[in-house]
C-alpha positions in Angstrom: -4.1 -9.4 20.4 -3.2 -9.4 16.7 -3.0 -5.6 16.6 -0.8 -5.6 19.8 1.6 -8.2 18.4 1.8 -6.3 15.1 2.5 -3.0 16.8 5.1 -4.5 19.1 6.7 -6.2 16.2 6.8 -3.0 14.2 8.4 -1.2 17.2 10.9 -4.1 17.6 12.0 -3.9 14.0 12.5 -0.1 14.2 13.7 0.5 17.8 15.6 -2.7 18.6 16.8 -3.9 15.2 17.2 -0.3 14.0 15.4 -0.9 10.7 14.4 2.5 9.4 10.8 2.4 8.1 10.1 3.5 4.6 7.1 5.7 3.5 4.8 2.7 3.0 5.8 1.2 6.3 4.8 4.5 8.0 1.4 4.3 6.3 0.9 0.8 7.5 1.7 1.9 11.0 -0.8 4.8 10.7 -3.5 2.2 10.2 -2.3 -0.5 12.6 -1.5 1.5 15.7 -5.0 3.0 16.2 -6.4 -0.5 16.0 -4.7 -1.3 19.3 -6.7 1.5 20.9 -10.0 1.1 19.1 -10.1 -2.7 19.6 -8.7 -2.5 23.1 -11.4 0.0 24.2 -14.1 -2.0 22.4 -13.0 -5.2 24.1 -12.9 -3.6 27.5 -16.4 -2.1 27.0 -17.7 -5.2 25.2 -18.8 -3.1 22.2 -19.6 -5.3 19.2 -20.3 -2.3 17.0 -16.7 -1.1 17.0 -16.2 -3.2 13.9 -17.7 -0.2 12.0 -14.6 1.9 13.0 -12.0 -0.7 13.0 -12.8 -2.5 9.7 -12.0 0.5 7.4 -8.6 0.8 9.2 -7.9 -2.9 8.6 -9.0 -2.7 4.9 -6.9 0.3 4.0 -3.9 -1.0 6.0 -4.2 -4.3 4.1 -4.2 -2.4 0.8 -1.0 -0.6 1.8 0.6 -3.8 2.9 -0.4 -5.7 -0.3 0.9 -2.9 -2.5 4.1 -2.7 -0.5 4.7 -6.4 -0.7 4.0 -6.4 -4.4 6.6 -3.7 -5.1 9.1 -5.5 -2.9 8.7 -8.7 -4.9 8.2 -7.0 -8.3 10.1 -3.6 -8.1 9.1 -2.7 -11.6 5.6 -2.1 -10.3 6.7 0.8 -8.2 6.4 4.3 -9.8 9.8 5.9 -10.3 9.1 8.8 -7.9 7.7 6.5 -5.1 9.9 6.4 -2.1 12.6 8.4 -3.8 13.8 10.0 -0.6 15.0 8.0 2.4 14.7 4.2 2.6 13.5 2.6 -0.6 10.1 0.8 -0.3 11.4 -2.0 -2.5 14.1 -2.9 0.1 13.7 -6.0 2.3 15.1 -6.0 5.8 13.8 -9.6 6.3 12.8 -12.3 3.9 12.0 -15.4 5.8 11.4 -18.5 3.8 11.9 -16.4 0.6 8.5 -14.7 0.9 7.8 -13.5 4.5 8.8 -9.8 4.6 7.7 -7.1 7.0 4.8 -5.9 4.7 3.7 -9.6 4.4 3.6 -9.9 8.2 1.6 -6.6 8.4 -0.8 -7.7 5.7 -1.4 -11.0 7.5 -2.2 -9.1 10.7 -4.6 -6.7 8.8 -6.2 -9.7 7.2 -6.7 -11.6 10.5 -8.1 -8.5 12.1 -10.4 -7.9 9.1 -11.7 -11.5 9.1 -12.4 -11.3 12.9 -14.2 -8.0 12.5 -16.3 -9.3 9.6 -17.2 -12.3 11.8 -18.3 -9.9 14.6 -20.4 -7.9 12.1 -22.1 -11.1 10.8 -22.9 -12.2 14.3 -24.3 -8.7 15.1 -26.5 -8.8 12.0 -27.8 -12.3 12.7 -28.7 -11.3 16.3 -30.5 -8.2 15.1 -32.4 -10.2 12.5 -33.4 -13.0 14.9 -36.5 -12.1 17.0 -36.1 -12.6 20.8 -37.6 -15.8 22.2 
């Protein structure tokens, strides 16, 4: 559900609100959108092992979101050539409560997905380590 909400939110911002995504926004989308499919299929098929495929997507997506958020809040951290063409990555279309930006929301979604996937992995490892009764 988190991946679906994040994907719908991303499409809402770009298609309804007409916010043009920057380069880093596109990279975050590249890692979020497949999570909808991977986790959707895994849920439908009740595959616990899908965390092996989904967790790397969540980790890399979280890294992009974190970096994007940092350069939004501290623009001097961005390399001069980064996002030179098109929409600047340091721009903030939204800034709720003074800190909630689009990359912050994406990072929160990636973190929630990551925590859920790590939980599934731990349960799987515990079940494998426990002998059947």
